[in-house]
C-alpha positions as CSV (number, residue, x, y, z in Angstrom):
1,M,76.6,135.4,202.1
2,E,74.5,133.7,204.7
3,V,76.0,133.2,208.2
4,M,77.8,129.8,208.1
5,Q,76.9,127.1,210.5
6,R,79.9,126.3,212.8
7,K,79.6,122.5,212.0
8,C,80.8,123.3,208.4
9,V,84.2,124.6,209.7
10,R,86.4,122.2,211.7
11,L,89.7,124.2,211.5
12,V,90.4,127.9,211.2
13,V,93.7,128.6,209.5
14,L,95.1,132.1,210.0
15,D,97.7,134.2,208.4
16,V,99.5,136.2,211.0
17,D,100.7,139.6,209.8
18,G,97.7,141.6,208.7
19,V,95.2,139.1,210.1
20,L,96.0,137.9,213.6
21,T,98.1,141.0,214.2
22,D,98.3,144.4,212.6
23,G,101.6,143.5,211.0
24,E,105.4,143.2,211.6
25,S,106.3,144.3,215.2
26,A,102.7,145.3,216.0
27,P,101.5,144.4,219.5
28,F,99.5,141.3,220.0
29,D,95.7,141.7,220.6
30,L,95.9,139.8,223.9
31,E,92.1,139.7,224.3
32,L,91.7,138.1,220.9
33,F,94.5,135.6,221.7
34,Q,92.6,134.6,224.9
35,Q,89.4,134.1,222.9
36,L,91.2,131.9,220.4
37,A,92.9,130.0,223.2
38,A,89.6,129.3,224.8
39,L,88.2,128.1,221.5
40,N,91.1,125.6,221.1
41,E,90.5,124.4,224.7
42,R,86.9,123.8,223.9
43,S,87.7,122.0,220.7
44,R,90.2,119.8,222.4
45,L,87.6,118.8,225.0
46,G,85.3,117.7,222.2
47,E,82.9,120.6,221.9
48,P,81.5,121.1,218.4
49,V,83.7,124.2,217.7
50,P,86.6,124.5,215.3
51,A,90.2,124.5,216.4
52,V,92.5,127.4,215.3
53,T,96.0,127.3,213.9
54,V,98.3,129.5,211.7
55,C,99.8,129.3,208.2
56,T,102.4,132.0,208.0
57,G,105.6,133.0,206.3
58,R,107.1,133.5,209.8
59,P,109.9,131.1,210.9
60,Q,109.3,128.0,213.1
61,A,110.3,129.5,216.4
62,Y,107.7,132.3,216.0
63,V,105.0,129.8,215.1
64,E,105.9,127.7,218.1
65,A,105.4,130.7,220.4
66,V,102.1,131.8,218.7
67,L,100.7,128.3,219.0
68,Q,101.7,128.1,222.6
69,A,99.9,131.4,223.2
70,L,96.8,130.0,221.4
71,H,96.8,126.8,223.4
72,A,96.9,125.0,220.1
73,S,97.3,121.3,219.7
74,I,96.8,121.3,215.9
75,P,100.1,121.7,214.0
76,G,100.9,125.1,212.4
77,I,102.5,125.9,209.0
78,F,105.7,128.0,209.0
79,E,107.8,129.6,206.2
80,G,104.8,129.9,203.9
81,G,104.1,126.2,203.5
82,A,107.7,124.9,203.7
83,G,107.4,123.3,207.1
84,L,105.0,121.8,209.6
85,Y,105.4,122.4,213.4
86,V,103.7,119.9,215.7
87,P,103.2,121.1,219.2
88,E,103.1,117.6,220.7
89,G,106.8,116.7,221.0
90,R,107.8,120.0,219.5
91,R,108.5,118.3,216.1
92,I,109.4,119.9,212.8
93,F,108.8,118.5,209.4
94,P,109.9,120.1,206.1
95,H,107.3,119.7,203.3
96,P,108.0,116.4,201.5
97,D,108.3,118.2,198.2
98,I,111.4,120.1,199.3
99,T,114.3,118.0,197.9
100,N,117.0,120.6,197.1
101,L,118.1,122.4,200.3
102,S,121.3,123.5,198.7
103,L,119.4,125.8,196.3
104,M,118.0,127.9,199.2
105,R,121.5,128.0,200.8
106,T,122.8,129.5,197.6
107,V,120.0,132.0,197.3
108,R,120.6,133.1,200.9
109,R,124.3,133.5,200.2
110,V,123.7,135.6,197.1
111,L,121.2,137.9,198.9
112,E,123.4,138.2,202.0
113,E,126.1,139.6,199.7
114,E,123.6,142.1,198.3
115,V,122.7,143.1,201.8
116,D,126.4,143.8,202.6
117,R,126.4,146.1,199.5
118,D,123.1,147.8,200.1
119,A,121.7,148.5,203.6
120,S,118.2,149.4,202.2
121,I,117.2,145.7,202.5
122,Y,117.6,142.9,205.0
123,L,116.8,139.2,205.3
124,Q,114.5,137.9,208.0
125,P,116.6,135.7,210.4
126,G,115.7,132.3,211.6
127,K,114.5,130.7,208.4
128,D,115.7,127.2,207.3
129,F,113.8,126.5,204.1
130,T,113.0,129.9,202.6
131,V,114.2,133.5,202.4
132,S,112.3,136.7,203.1
133,V,113.6,140.0,201.9
134,F,112.4,143.2,203.7
135,P,112.9,146.8,202.8
136,R,114.3,149.0,205.6
137,G,112.6,152.0,207.1
138,K,109.3,153.1,205.5
139,A,110.0,151.7,202.1
140,T,107.5,149.3,200.6
141,P,108.4,145.9,199.1
142,E,107.3,146.7,195.6
143,G,110.1,146.3,193.1
144,L,111.9,143.7,195.2
145,K,110.8,140.9,192.9
146,E,112.4,142.3,189.8
147,R,115.6,143.1,191.8
148,V,115.9,139.7,193.3
149,T,115.2,138.0,189.9
150,G,118.1,140.0,188.4
151,L,120.4,138.9,191.2
152,L,119.5,135.3,191.1
153,G,119.5,134.9,187.3
154,E,118.5,131.4,186.0
155,R,118.1,130.2,189.6
156,A,114.9,132.4,189.8
157,G,113.1,129.9,187.6
158,E,113.5,127.2,190.3
159,L,111.8,129.4,192.9
160,E,108.5,130.9,193.9
161,L,108.7,134.7,194.5
162,L,105.6,135.9,196.4
163,Y,104.8,139.2,198.1
164,S,103.3,139.5,201.6
165,A,102.2,142.8,203.0
166,S,105.7,143.7,204.1
167,C,108.2,141.6,202.3
168,L,109.1,139.4,199.3
169,N,109.1,135.7,200.1
170,I,111.4,133.3,198.2
171,L,110.4,129.6,198.3
172,P,111.4,126.4,196.5
173,K,109.4,126.0,193.3
174,G,105.9,124.5,194.0
175,I,106.0,125.4,197.7
176,H,103.3,127.8,198.9
177,K,100.6,128.1,201.5
178,G,98.3,125.9,199.5
179,K,100.8,123.1,199.7
180,G,101.2,123.9,203.4
181,I,97.5,123.3,204.2
182,E,97.5,120.2,202.1
183,F,100.3,118.9,204.3
184,L,98.3,120.0,207.3
185,S,95.2,118.2,206.0
186,S,97.1,115.0,205.5
187,W,98.7,115.2,209.0
188,T,95.5,116.0,210.8
189,G,92.9,114.1,208.7
190,I,90.8,117.3,208.5
191,P,89.6,117.8,204.9
192,L,90.5,121.0,203.1
193,S,86.8,121.4,202.5
194,S,86.3,121.9,206.3
195,M,89.0,124.6,206.7
196,L,88.3,128.3,206.9
197,A,91.4,130.2,205.6
198,V,91.8,133.9,206.6
199,G,94.4,135.9,204.7
200,D,95.2,139.3,203.3
201,S,98.1,139.2,200.7
202,E,99.4,137.5,197.6
203,V,101.0,134.7,199.5
204,D,97.6,133.7,200.8
205,I,96.1,133.1,197.4
206,P,97.2,129.5,197.0
207,M,95.8,128.8,200.5
208,F,92.5,130.3,199.4
209,Q,92.4,128.1,196.3
210,K,92.6,125.0,198.5
211,A,90.4,125.8,201.5
212,G,86.7,125.1,201.6
213,Y,86.0,128.6,203.0
214,R,87.9,131.8,202.6
215,A,87.6,135.2,204.3
216,S,89.7,138.4,204.4
217,P,89.9,141.6,206.5
218,A,89.4,145.0,204.9
219,N,93.2,145.5,204.5
220,A,93.5,142.6,202.1
221,T,94.6,143.1,198.5
222,P,92.0,143.3,195.8
223,E,93.1,139.9,194.4
224,V,92.6,138.2,197.8
225,K,89.2,139.9,198.3
226,A,88.1,138.6,194.9
227,L,88.6,135.0,196.1
228,A,87.0,135.5,199.6
229,D,83.5,134.2,200.5
230,Y,83.4,137.0,203.0
231,V,85.3,140.3,203.2
232,S,85.1,142.1,206.5
233,G,84.7,145.9,206.6
234,K,87.2,146.0,209.5
235,K,91.0,145.6,209.3
236,S,93.3,142.9,210.6
237,S,92.5,141.6,214.1
238,E,89.2,143.5,214.3
239,G,88.4,142.1,210.9
240,L,89.2,138.6,212.2
241,R,86.8,139.0,215.1
242,D,84.1,140.0,212.6
243,I,85.0,137.0,210.4
244,L,84.8,134.5,213.2
245,N,81.3,135.9,214.2
246,R,80.2,135.7,210.6
247,F,81.1,132.0,210.4
248,S,79.5,131.3,213.8
249,V,82.9,130.1,215.1
250,Y,82.2,131.1,218.7
């Protein structure tokens, strides 16, 4: 792929775990954060460079902190497309397609009961519109989808069950990162065709299917790499640096 001209990309939308960071609980690459913050400052001042935001399965409070560190004025997407966080005024908006909040409360209650019975899994705290199930210790999330489907029974048909690199994400039917960046596009006026999405796992596929440009680090799954316009030979945050250079973002 030829190096892209920066004028083609108006907004870089980043997954967090496995892209902006090396994963759950991994230290932040503070030098990279400084570079992205400087990019956001330049964009806000009207320079012809793209802004940067995130679209992640993490909860709202985490996204708020990351956007603050990135000096971001563009909203971010939290809980895998379920909500939009707007830094100006610290406002939170659920995706307009979410109409049955009681369903997710029921899902959480069922899975909390399972956690009480089996300490090998836990639920990520702080989420309002979705549920994320993590394995404890060094276990991998494979097999969680079948287990959760069995626990939820017919309710599973009303949900999206998508793997990230470290957990199983459970969302209302039709809600995913693709819907999230559509919501972001409608809020900001930035066309999807002018967005560069960077992701590494199954949950990022709907975002890749909507964005005008797609890239992934070396640690991405084969399915994600197959959709990418560019696949870096480097992993996670080092891969992100390479991707930004490839698309002439700086």
